[in-house]
TORLUMFI-537521 format. One record per residue (C-alpha): residue number from 1; x, y, z. Coordinates in pm, 1 decimal. Layout:
i/xx/yy/zz
NUM/X/Y/Z
...
//
This chain:
i/xx/yy/zz
1/-4102.6/-4433.8/1387.7
2/-3968.5/-4789.1/1387.9
3/-3790.0/-4868.5/1061.7
4/-3541.8/-5117.6/923.3
5/-3723.8/-5452.0/915.2
6/-3478.3/-5740.8/894.3
7/-3644.9/-6059.7/773.4
8/-3525.0/-6406.2/673.1
9/-3652.2/-6436.9/318.4
10/-3651.5/-6810.5/255.2
11/-3574.6/-7107.2/480.8
12/-3555.0/-7475.7/392.7
13/-3448.4/-7800.2/562.5
14/-3271.9/-8107.9/436.0
15/-3513.9/-8369.4/302.0
16/-3674.2/-8578.4/574.0
17/-3663.6/-8312.3/848.7
18/-3937.4/-8078.0/970.5
19/-3949.3/-7699.2/959.0
20/-3862.8/-7521.1/1281.5
21/-4168.1/-7415.7/1481.2
22/-4047.1/-7055.6/1488.2
23/-3957.7/-6959.8/1133.1
24/-3796.2/-6621.5/1187.6
25/-3754.4/-6342.3/1441.0
26/-3576.1/-6011.3/1412.1
27/-3446.9/-5709.4/1600.3
28/-3705.0/-5464.2/1470.5
29/-3612.6/-5139.2/1645.5
30/-3384.4/-4975.2/1747.9
31/-3136.0/-5120.9/1500.7
32/-2842.6/-5324.8/1625.7
33/-2530.0/-5106.9/1643.1
34/-2720.5/-4779.1/1673.4
35/-2638.0/-4512.1/1931.7
36/-2888.1/-4460.1/2213.5
37/-2897.7/-4207.3/2501.4
38/-2751.5/-4335.5/2827.4
39/-2951.5/-4336.8/3149.9
40/-3296.9/-4357.7/2990.5
41/-3532.0/-4654.0/2958.3
42/-3510.7/-4805.2/2609.6
43/-3796.9/-5000.5/2451.6
44/-3674.5/-5274.7/2217.6
45/-3906.7/-5427.2/1956.3
46/-3890.1/-5765.7/1785.1
47/-4114.0/-5945.9/1536.7
48/-4157.9/-6319.6/1520.7
49/-4326.1/-6554.2/1272.8
50/-4468.6/-6893.9/1362.4
51/-4719.8/-7002.7/1099.2
52/-5051.1/-7106.4/1248.2
53/-4984.8/-6930.7/1576.7
54/-4876.4/-6569.7/1522.0
55/-5072.9/-6305.4/1335.1
56/-5417.0/-6350.4/1490.0
57/-5424.7/-5976.2/1562.8
58/-5592.4/-6028.6/1898.6
59/-5499.6/-5913.9/2247.8
60/-5342.2/-6247.1/2342.3
61/-5083.7/-6341.1/2082.4
62/-4924.1/-6678.2/2015.4
63/-4961.1/-6870.6/2341.3
64/-4675.9/-7106.2/2246.2
65/-4416.2/-6831.3/2278.9
66/-4235.6/-6691.7/2581.4
67/-4019.8/-6399.9/2456.9
68/-3748.6/-6257.8/2681.6
69/-3512.2/-5963.4/2637.5
70/-3164.2/-6020.4/2784.5
71/-2930.0/-5725.8/2846.2
72/-2591.7/-5659.8/3002.6
73/-2437.4/-5315.4/3067.2
74/-2066.3/-5266.4/3006.1
75/-1881.1/-5462.0/3274.7
76/-2206.8/-5593.3/3423.2
77/-2395.7/-5922.6/3444.1
78/-2680.5/-6049.2/3228.0
79/-3034.6/-5959.6/3331.9
80/-3364.9/-6012.4/3153.8
81/-3724.7/-5895.9/3127.1
82/-4026.7/-6066.8/2977.7
83/-4143.9/-5906.8/2653.2
84/-4510.3/-5823.7/2598.7
85/-4728.7/-5829.7/2288.9
86/-4754.5/-5494.1/2111.5
87/-5128.8/-5454.2/2055.8
88/-5105.1/-5104.1/1907.1
89/-5115.4/-5247.6/1555.4
90/-5151.9/-5572.4/1360.9
91/-4837.1/-5720.0/1205.9
92/-4987.4/-6031.7/1044.6
93/-4863.8/-6288.1/970.2
94/-4606.2/-6197.5/1236.6
95/-4645.1/-6054.8/1586.6
96/-4446.5/-5779.1/1752.9
97/-4319.6/-5791.5/2109.5
98/-4162.1/-5517.0/2319.2
99/-3931.5/-5519.3/2618.6
100/-3768.5/-5238.2/2815.3
101/-3402.6/-5211.2/2908.6
102/-3418.8/-5001.8/3229.0
103/-3223.7/-4677.0/3242.2
104/-3004.2/-4807.5/3523.9
105/-2865.2/-5067.3/3281.2
106/-2809.1/-4808.9/3006.8
107/-2473.9/-4718.6/3160.1
108/-2116.1/-4709.6/3037.7
109/-2020.3/-4701.3/2671.7
110/-2248.8/-4980.6/2549.4
111/-2510.9/-5236.2/2645.0
112/-2519.6/-5591.6/2504.7
113/-2854.5/-5756.2/2437.5
114/-3033.1/-6043.3/2265.3
115/-3388.6/-6174.7/2236.9
116/-3485.1/-6533.5/2312.9
117/-3812.2/-6698.1/2209.2
118/-3898.2/-7009.4/2409.9
119/-4140.7/-7224.0/2210.4
120/-4324.3/-7421.1/2477.8
121/-4495.1/-7644.5/2220.7
122/-4170.2/-7836.0/2164.3
123/-3945.6/-7681.7/2435.1
124/-3708.8/-7525.7/2180.9
125/-3542.2/-7184.8/2177.1
126/-3506.9/-6940.1/1890.9
127/-3272.6/-6640.0/1902.8
128/-3364.7/-6329.6/1701.5
129/-3121.2/-6289.1/1409.7
130/-2892.8/-6548.6/1570.8
131/-2768.8/-6322.5/1853.0
132/-2723.1/-6492.3/2191.9
133/-2518.2/-6461.1/2512.0
134/-2202.5/-6579.0/2335.8
135/-2240.1/-6335.7/2045.7
136/-2484.7/-6062.1/2149.7
137/-2615.5/-5758.7/1965.5
138/-2510.8/-5419.8/2101.3
139/-2624.2/-5060.8/2143.5
140/-2367.6/-4784.6/2180.6
141/-2449.5/-4532.0/2453.2
142/-2414.4/-4155.0/2456.7
143/-2461.6/-3926.0/2756.0
144/-2733.8/-3657.8/2745.3
145/-2613.1/-3302.2/2699.1
146/-2573.0/-3085.7/3010.4
147/-2554.7/-2748.2/2834.6
148/-2751.3/-2573.2/2563.4
149/-2561.0/-2625.3/2239.2
150/-2566.8/-2439.4/1906.9
151/-2453.1/-2620.2/1595.1
152/-2399.8/-2413.2/1280.9
153/-2440.6/-2648.9/986.2
154/-2323.1/-2500.5/656.4
155/-2352.6/-2619.6/298.6
156/-2099.4/-2521.7/33.2
157/-2314.3/-2500.3/-279.2
158/-2025.2/-2505.8/-527.8
159/-2144.8/-2830.3/-688.0
160/-2515.2/-2738.5/-704.8
161/-2676.0/-2576.8/-1011.3
162/-2683.3/-2207.1/-925.1
163/-2985.7/-2144.2/-1142.7
164/-3212.6/-2353.5/-919.3
165/-3042.4/-2291.8/-586.1
166/-3274.0/-2303.5/-282.7
167/-3084.7/-2493.7/-11.9
168/-3238.9/-2618.2/310.7
169/-3186.5/-2873.8/585.4
170/-3401.1/-3150.5/732.8
171/-3380.1/-3360.8/1047.6
172/-3574.1/-3476.4/1354.3
173/-3567.7/-3113.0/1472.3
174/-3813.8/-3018.0/1193.8
175/-3979.2/-3358.9/1144.0
176/-3763.4/-3409.4/833.8
177/-3930.0/-3114.6/665.4
178/-3755.4/-2816.9/503.1
179/-3582.1/-2529.6/684.1
180/-3418.2/-2269.1/462.0
181/-3046.0/-2206.2/498.2
182/-2921.6/-1847.5/522.5
183/-2686.8/-1714.6/255.1
184/-2356.0/-1626.5/424.4
185/-2195.8/-1521.7/95.5
186/-1937.3/-1693.1/-119.4
187/-2166.9/-1986.8/-190.3
188/-2187.2/-2085.1/179.4
189/-2536.8/-2128.5/326.1
190/-2588.5/-2199.4/698.2
191/-2842.7/-2276.3/970.2
192/-2799.7/-2240.6/1347.5
193/-2958.3/-2535.7/1528.9
194/-3009.4/-2481.2/1903.0
195/-3009.0/-2806.8/2102.3
196/-3152.1/-2772.8/2456.5
197/-2971.6/-2917.4/2757.8
198/-3080.6/-3274.4/2834.6
199/-3092.5/-3377.2/2469.3
200/-2949.3/-3673.3/2282.0
201/-2596.8/-3563.2/2183.1
202/-2633.6/-3713.5/1835.1
203/-2765.6/-3467.1/1576.9
204/-2899.5/-3623.6/1257.9
205/-2959.5/-3410.6/951.1
206/-2949.6/-3397.2/574.2
207/-2937.0/-3113.3/323.3
208/-3200.6/-3045.6/58.6
209/-3219.7/-2825.6/-250.6
210/-3580.8/-2748.7/-334.3
211/-3742.8/-3097.2/-345.2
212/-3410.8/-3280.6/-395.0
213/-3236.5/-3468.1/-112.0
214/-2870.3/-3545.0/-70.2
215/-2767.3/-3901.9/-153.1
216/-2475.6/-3978.2/76.0
217/-2228.1/-4265.1/46.1
218/-2389.5/-4576.8/190.1
219/-2737.7/-4537.5/44.4
220/-3040.2/-4306.2/28.1
221/-3136.4/-4362.7/392.7
222/-2796.3/-4264.8/534.2
223/-2811.6/-3938.6/730.6
224/-2539.1/-3702.3/842.4
225/-2451.6/-3724.1/1212.2
226/-2278.6/-3483.4/1447.6
227/-2195.5/-3585.5/1806.3
228/-2190.6/-3313.1/2070.9
229/-1879.1/-3334.5/2288.2
230/-1946.3/-3336.6/2666.6
231/-1958.2/-2984.2/2808.9
232/-1931.8/-2802.9/2474.7
233/-2172.8/-2520.7/2389.8
234/-2118.2/-2453.7/2018.6
235/-1952.7/-2579.3/1703.4
236/-1987.1/-2553.9/1327.4
237/-1933.5/-2772.3/1023.4
238/-1916.4/-2709.5/650.5
239/-2031.4/-2980.6/410.2
240/-2047.6/-3045.9/36.4
241/-2364.0/-3168.5/-135.1
242/-2348.2/-3550.8/-156.0
243/-1991.9/-3514.5/-16.3
244/-1879.8/-3452.6/-375.3
245/-1578.7/-3233.4/-436.2
246/-1626.3/-2893.3/-597.8
247/-1595.2/-2898.3/-973.2
248/-1309.1/-2702.5/-1127.2
249/-1517.5/-2404.5/-1239.5
250/-1362.8/-2117.6/-1440.8
251/-1274.9/-1803.0/-1247.4
252/-1292.0/-1556.4/-1539.7
253/-1530.8/-1501.8/-1830.1
254/-1396.8/-1586.7/-2174.6
255/-1671.8/-1392.4/-2358.2
256/-1875.9/-1079.0/-2310.6
257/-2177.4/-1222.8/-2128.9
258/-2523.7/-1068.4/-2103.7
259/-2688.9/-1143.8/-1769.4
260/-3062.1/-1095.6/-1707.5
261/-3164.8/-1007.0/-1349.5
262/-3523.9/-995.3/-1222.0
263/-3669.6/-921.1/-879.1
264/-4029.8/-986.4/-771.4
265/-4176.4/-711.9/-550.9
266/-4535.6/-838.9/-553.8
267/-4527.8/-932.0/-184.7
268/-4404.7/-586.2/-79.7
269/-4599.0/-267.1/-9.4
270/-4609.4/-78.2/-344.9
271/-4539.9/246.1/-159.3
272/-4202.7/105.9/-51.6
273/-4078.6/98.3/-412.1
274/-4283.0/379.1/-567.7
275/-3957.4/556.2/-659.1
276/-3807.3/254.4/-835.2
277/-3587.1/-51.8/-782.1
278/-3213.6/-80.5/-850.0
279/-2950.1/-355.6/-847.1
280/-2605.0/-319.4/-691.0
281/-2306.8/-551.7/-703.0
282/-1938.3/-627.8/-675.9
283/-1828.0/-624.6/-1042.0
284/-1869.4/-384.2/-1334.2
285/-2106.6/-284.0/-1476.4
286/-2254.2/-307.4/-1123.8
287/-2145.4/-84.4/-836.1
288/-2243.6/-68.8/-470.0
289/-2399.7/276.6/-513.2
290/-2769.4/259.8/-418.7
291/-2991.8/347.2/-714.6
292/-2702.0/349.4/-963.5
293/-2842.8/71.5/-1185.4
294/-3221.4/116.3/-1210.5
295/-3434.8/-175.6/-1323.9
296/-3730.5/-166.8/-1563.5
297/-4078.4/-237.8/-1419.9
298/-4271.6/-528.2/-1573.7
299/-4623.8/-664.3/-1540.2
300/-4685.3/-848.5/-1214.9
301/-4479.3/-610.6/-998.5
302/-4145.5/-743.5/-1118.0
303/-3839.9/-542.5/-1223.1
304/-3574.8/-655.0/-1470.7
305/-3250.6/-546.4/-1633.8
306/-2996.4/-693.2/-1875.7
307/-2628.6/-617.3/-1809.8
308/-2316.0/-714.8/-2003.2
309/-2013.4/-841.4/-1810.7
310/-1694.6/-817.6/-2016.4
311/-1454.6/-1101.4/-2094.5
312/-1195.7/-1125.3/-1819.8
313/-1447.1/-1036.2/-1548.0
314/-1468.3/-1260.6/-1243.7
315/-1724.0/-1540.7/-1272.1
316/-1805.8/-1507.7/-901.7
317/-1994.2/-1193.0/-808.8
318/-2222.9/-1067.8/-533.3
319/-2532.1/-852.4/-576.1
320/-2820.0/-699.1/-385.6
321/-3129.4/-486.4/-453.3
322/-3232.8/-141.8/-329.2
323/-3570.8/31.5/-351.3
324/-3686.9/390.6/-336.8
325/-4000.0/494.4/-147.2
326/-4011.3/832.8/-318.4
327/-3780.7/987.6/-60.6
328/-3466.1/774.1/-27.1
329/-3308.9/443.9/-125.7
330/-3330.7/149.3/114.7
331/-3137.5/-177.9/113.8
332/-3255.2/-535.5/152.3
333/-3198.4/-676.3/502.1
334/-3049.2/-1005.7/377.2
335/-2681.6/-1067.0/305.3
336/-2524.4/-1025.5/-36.5
337/-2635.6/-1282.9/-290.4
338/-2355.8/-1497.4/-438.8
339/-2375.3/-1577.3/-810.1
340/-2163.0/-1779.9/-1052.3
341/-2176.8/-1632.2/-1403.2
342/-2235.8/-1936.6/-1621.6
343/-2139.8/-1885.8/-1987.2
344/-2187.3/-2250.3/-2091.0
345/-2482.9/-2147.8/-2312.7
346/-2304.9/-1845.4/-2467.8
347/-2388.7/-1653.4/-2688.3
348/-2732.7/-1690.5/-2529.0
349/-2773.5/-1467.1/-2222.8
350/-2740.9/-1609.0/-1872.4
351/-3081.3/-1572.4/-1705.8
352/-3066.5/-1551.7/-1326.7
353/-3369.1/-1711.1/-1155.8
354/-3625.0/-1460.1/-1032.4
355/-3528.2/-1327.7/-690.5
356/-3768.0/-1206.7/-422.0
357/-3700.8/-895.0/-218.3
358/-3539.9/-996.2/112.9
359/-3551.8/-1360.2/-8.8
360/-3921.6/-1374.7/74.0
361/-4052.3/-1730.1/31.5
362/-4387.9/-1716.8/-151.0
363/-4632.5/-1999.8/-88.5
364/-4546.3/-2296.4/-311.4
365/-4885.4/-2410.6/-437.2
366/-5047.4/-2544.7/-751.5
367/-5284.8/-2332.2/-956.7
368/-5479.8/-2624.5/-1109.4
369/-5606.2/-2961.2/-978.3
370/-5350.8/-3243.2/-1000.8
371/-5443.5/-3614.2/-1014.7
372/-5197.0/-3851.7/-848.2
373/-5210.5/-4230.9/-890.6
374/-5061.8/-4445.7/-613.1
375/-4995.2/-4818.0/-668.9
376/-4839.3/-5102.7/-473.4
377/-4750.6/-5462.8/-560.1
378/-4887.8/-5701.3/-294.9
379/-4789.6/-6025.8/-471.4
380/-4514.7/-6105.1/-219.3
381/-4759.5/-6126.5/72.9
382/-5012.9/-6385.2/179.9
383/-5353.9/-6253.1/73.7
384/-5488.6/-6310.3/425.1
385/-5256.5/-6037.1/553.6
386/-5445.6/-5771.7/354.5
387/-5789.5/-5932.6/322.8
388/-5935.6/-5632.7/506.7
389/-5797.5/-5381.0/261.2
390/-5498.0/-5186.6/134.6
391/-5486.5/-4810.5/185.7
392/-5257.3/-4513.9/129.3
393/-5215.5/-4233.8/379.5
394/-4993.8/-3933.9/433.8
395/-4984.6/-3567.7/522.1
396/-5272.4/-3335.9/433.7
397/-5645.4/-3376.6/381.5
398/-5617.2/-3563.9/49.7
399/-5419.6/-3843.1/218.8
400/-5640.5/-3832.7/529.1
401/-5375.3/-3680.8/756.9
402/-5200.5/-4014.6/819.2
403/-5525.0/-4197.2/899.0
404/-5517.0/-4552.9/754.9
405/-5818.7/-4720.8/599.6
406/-5970.1/-4405.9/444.1
407/-5821.9/-4414.7/92.3
408/-5870.8/-4779.1/-7.6
409/-5686.3/-4913.1/-312.4
410/-5839.8/-5167.5/-550.8
411/-5708.1/-5440.6/-780.9
412/-5929.4/-5409.1/-1089.0
413/-5709.7/-5641.2/-1299.6
414/-5665.7/-5911.2/-1031.8
415/-5290.6/-5894.5/-1089.7
416/-5190.7/-5818.6/-731.7
417/-5128.0/-5450.8/-812.7
418/-5349.9/-5223.3/-602.7
419/-5400.0/-4860.3/-704.5
420/-5601.1/-4546.9/-642.2
421/-5613.9/-4200.4/-802.6
422/-5660.4/-3900.3/-573.2
423/-5704.0/-3536.8/-673.5
424/-5509.8/-3252.4/-515.5
425/-5711.7/-2930.6/-556.6
426/-5564.7/-2605.5/-684.3
427/-5378.3/-2432.4/-404.7
428/-5210.7/-2753.6/-282.9
429/-4847.0/-2755.6/-178.5
430/-4579.8/-2915.9/-394.4
431/-4404.8/-3158.9/-156.3
432/-4583.2/-3448.8/13.6
433/-4510.2/-3782.4/179.8
434/-4708.6/-4104.8/194.5
435/-4705.7/-4466.3/308.0
436/-4919.8/-4771.9/248.4
437/-5121.6/-4968.7/504.8
438/-5284.6/-5309.7/503.4
439/-5536.9/-5484.2/724.5
440/-5632.5/-5846.6/775.1
441/-5974.8/-5758.7/915.4
442/-6048.1/-5401.4/804.6
443/-6016.2/-5278.9/1164.1
444/-5652.5/-5315.8/1268.9
445/-5412.0/-5156.0/1022.7
446/-5049.6/-5251.3/966.1
447/-4798.6/-4987.8/849.0
448/-4495.8/-5018.4/624.9
449/-4205.4/-5015.9/871.4
450/-3906.1/-5100.4/653.4
451/-3911.4/-4773.4/459.6
452/-3911.2/-4406.0/545.5
453/-4208.7/-4196.7/442.4
454/-4227.7/-4205.6/63.2
455/-4185.2/-3849.5/-77.7
456/-4341.8/-3718.5/-396.8
457/-4378.3/-3378.4/-560.6
458/-4670.9/-3239.4/-758.9
459/-4679.2/-2939.3/-992.2
460/-4887.9/-2769.5/-1258.5
461/-4658.9/-2921.7/-1522.5
462/-4807.8/-3270.7/-1477.5
463/-5177.1/-3272.6/-1391.1
464/-5208.8/-3653.4/-1422.0
465/-4914.6/-3789.3/-1227.6
466/-4862.3/-4166.1/-1195.6
467/-4617.6/-4263.4/-921.6
468/-4400.4/-4570.7/-972.5
469/-4542.5/-4899.5/-844.1
470/-4361.8/-5008.2/-527.7
471/-4350.3/-5332.5/-330.5
472/-4490.0/-5348.4/21.1
473/-4212.0/-5232.3/256.2
474/-3977.9/-5261.9/-46.5
475/-3965.9/-5637.0/13.1
476/-3837.9/-5882.7/-242.4
477/-4060.2/-6187.7/-286.4
478/-3940.9/-6493.7/-89.3
479/-3775.4/-6765.4/-298.0
480/-3953.6/-7101.6/-313.1
481/-3680.0/-7353.7/-236.0
482/-3648.1/-7722.5/-327.2
483/-3375.8/-7951.6/-190.6
484/-3234.6/-8276.5/-327.8
485/-2966.0/-8502.4/-181.2
486/-2755.4/-8611.0/-481.3
487/-2503.8/-8828.6/-299.4
488/-2137.7/-8803.1/-198.3
489/-2226.8/-8552.6/73.6
490/-2375.4/-8320.6/-188.3
491/-2704.4/-8132.9/-165.6
492/-2862.6/-7952.3/-460.1
493/-3065.3/-7639.1/-379.0
494/-3284.2/-7466.7/-637.0
495/-3534.9/-7185.7/-616.6
496/-3749.8/-6961.3/-831.8
497/-3616.9/-6629.9/-961.8
498/-3717.9/-6329.0/-752.7
499/-3811.4/-6014.2/-950.5
500/-3569.3/-5735.4/-864.6
501/-3302.5/-5965.8/-719.8
502/-2949.7/-5940.3/-859.5
503/-2801.8/-6227.6/-656.7
504/-2877.3/-6478.4/-382.5
505/-2697.1/-6563.2/-57.5
506/-2696.4/-6928.1/52.3
507/-2650.0/-7019.1/419.6
508/-2629.6/-7346.8/616.6
509/-2665.1/-7436.5/983.2
510/-2694.0/-7746.8/1197.5
511/-2980.1/-7586.3/1389.4
512/-3282.4/-7384.7/1279.0
513/-3234.2/-7139.9/1565.7
514/-2944.1/-6942.7/1424.6
515/-2574.8/-6985.0/1357.6
516/-2618.1/-6980.9/980.3
517/-2289.3/-6972.8/788.6
518/-2266.9/-6812.2/446.8
519/-2178.2/-7076.9/187.1
520/-2166.9/-6842.9/-109.1
521/-2332.5/-6584.3/-327.7
522/-2461.9/-6664.8/-674.5
523/-2648.2/-6492.8/-954.5
524/-2795.4/-6831.5/-1047.4
525/-3112.7/-6988.1/-905.1
526/-2936.9/-7305.8/-792.5
527/-2647.3/-7401.8/-568.8
528/-2467.6/-7728.6/-490.1
529/-2343.6/-7774.5/-134.0
530/-2050.7/-8015.8/-158.9
531/-1977.0/-7994.5/212.4
532/-2301.7/-8137.5/346.6
533/-2256.2/-8412.3/605.0
534/-2510.9/-8690.2/604.2
535/-2511.6/-8729.9/982.5
536/-2790.3/-8522.4/1135.5
537/-3012.4/-8252.2/995.5
538/-2890.5/-7958.9/792.4
539/-3084.5/-7634.9/759.5
540/-3054.3/-7402.0/462.3
541/-3143.6/-7038.0/415.9
542/-3156.8/-6850.2/84.1
543/-3197.9/-6472.3/73.5
544/-3257.9/-6259.4/-232.9
545/-3048.7/-5943.5/-260.5
546/-3044.5/-5632.7/-476.8
//
């Protein structure tokens, strides 16, 4: 999926000059500076805005524009290809163009590139994000793997709450879903990822705990990366949640602590535990003798016991269950479970979360219907861009299995906030993802591209869930800029406040086609440029930031 829209938020010219024909163009995908596989064709996407010309959502596109993709392999010469209109979707009021860097040019350690828009209406040139032959954008290149490779990715769970521990991993290898890690003991949980030969050597991944995601330094959309060395066949890495250091946890109990254990056998054959269930472990009063510490049966095919660990006992123990089929005791097939004995709530007992025999993962579903309200603020967009409707889509039948235009939102209050309430029936899963769509004509649907799929979680605890209102593509509204020449080579810029913005960047250039220089950053909604030169035109750009 293409992500990471880069847009110029507000552009203005010195009084007396005209706006540039092309207002903005970006490097849509893949992102500048990203790593791409060497030797393979690479499709590069760019979006361009020229009011009155782009955004017709037809099969022709803006006839004023001639877009070209220029590229140069390491140590090579510049070459170019004409870019073509992407008709797979509507991107009004912009248009998207695509060009292919051939695999033969994806050689060496990097490839330079830039995108040029020739506006034939006035014979001017616009360079996407200001990159050109003198200062090009760049993709780093990595060679495809030649051997099958196994990467063992491990998570040290020392800084996760042990009472709700259910670690997993997500990445392109599981469509950013949830794959359980295996308990290796000592608080270390691992997963063996097998990467076939001929794959991209860059592995992206992120750890999860139940519905929670890691938040790594650099922002919520930063992923972990591992690069496979040429010719290697295996490696491993151990990580800390959020890259935070382990807290200094106590190693011994300071009180006599009662610990409640419970195991759920409801997904096992009752004959397999007809003779009872027992718990074994590494510290007294537990032993590793099968059947030595029998547990008490409860309603719902669960077994429980309360044990007292004496002051001075280790806070880090291991335990495991056995069961008796009426003839002999049998052990679980999983590794020993690691447990930190938490006495922070003493003298109350420490209640260990219910365990399942062999770590069986029961279906995670609701038992009652759950209403979910989705809402999006469309005030930052021209109404013509979504005149054909606003919809929400995502995984599963309720969200139309990623089909846009089915679940249409409405604006009952005429305040620019569109919403819809959908009902998830009993038996629905807990974790879902969604995105919003808009259409200018009700036929061609435009997707949010600047954000990853938006996750949300439902549960029986909240049967009328209202998700936070978001902005389309998480955009900030564009500032409306006014410019006044106040004499002595001074220009006064002012603009309206943008909701959600914490500051504004002010840029200046002698051309509308790029080369903007940052003049300063301000929390105010005005700025005085004391370095403006009266000779010639001056172009200003103000961007809102948060």
